[in-house]
C-alpha positions in Angstrom: 0.0 0.0 0.0 1.1 3.5 -0.8 0.0 6.8 0.6 -1.1 9.0 -2.3 -2.1 12.6 -2.1 -4.3 13.9 -4.9 -4.4 17.7 -5.4 -7.4 19.3 -7.0 -8.2 22.7 -8.5 -8.9 25.1 -5.7 -6.3 23.6 -3.4 -8.1 20.7 -1.9 -6.0 17.6 -1.2 -7.2 14.0 -0.7 -4.8 11.7 1.0 -5.6 8.0 0.6 -3.9 4.6 0.8 -4.1 2.4 -2.3 -2.4 -0.6 -3.7 0.1 -0.6 -6.6 -2.5 -1.7 -9.2 -4.9 1.1 -8.2 -2.1 3.7 -8.3 -1.1 2.5 -11.8 -4.7 2.7 -13.0 -5.0 6.2 -11.7 -1.9 7.3 -13.4 -3.0 5.8 -16.7 -6.4 7.6 -16.4 -4.8 11.0 -15.9 -5.3 13.4 -18.8 -8.8 12.0 -19.6 -12.1 13.3 -18.3 -14.9 11.8 -16.3 -14.9 10.0 -12.9 -12.4 7.4 -11.8 -13.1 5.0 -8.9 -10.4 4.0 -6.4 -10.7 1.3 -3.9 -8.9 2.4 -0.7 -8.4 1.0 2.8 -11.4 3.0 3.9 -13.8 2.2 1.1 -14.4 3.5 -2.4 -13.6 7.0 -3.6 -14.6 8.6 -6.9 -12.5 11.5 -8.3 -13.1 13.9 -11.2 -10.1 13.4 -13.4 -10.5 16.8 -15.0 -10.0 18.5 -11.6 -6.7 16.8 -10.6 -3.7 19.0 -10.8 -1.1 16.7 -9.1 -0.5 13.4 -7.5 2.1 12.8 -4.8 3.2 9.3 -3.8 4.9 8.3 -0.5 5.9 4.7 -1.0 7.9 4.5 2.2 5.0 4.6 4.7 6.8 2.4 7.3 9.1 5.1 8.6 9.2 5.6 12.4 10.6 8.5 14.3 12.1 11.8 13.1 14.2 11.9 10.0 15.5 14.2 7.4 
């Protein structure tokens, strides 16, 4: 599972945890329009692809403590 932050027009950010297949499907869908469904740890989320301005992935979610 990776933590993915999705930034939307207007400044809203959605942080979710998705598996590698879901992340790959989201990246493939970018640039198109319509709604894209993501299965997350917490349930299903639908995002409007036309409103996404960035995606940030944090694959090292097992860090503990303070680091640089």
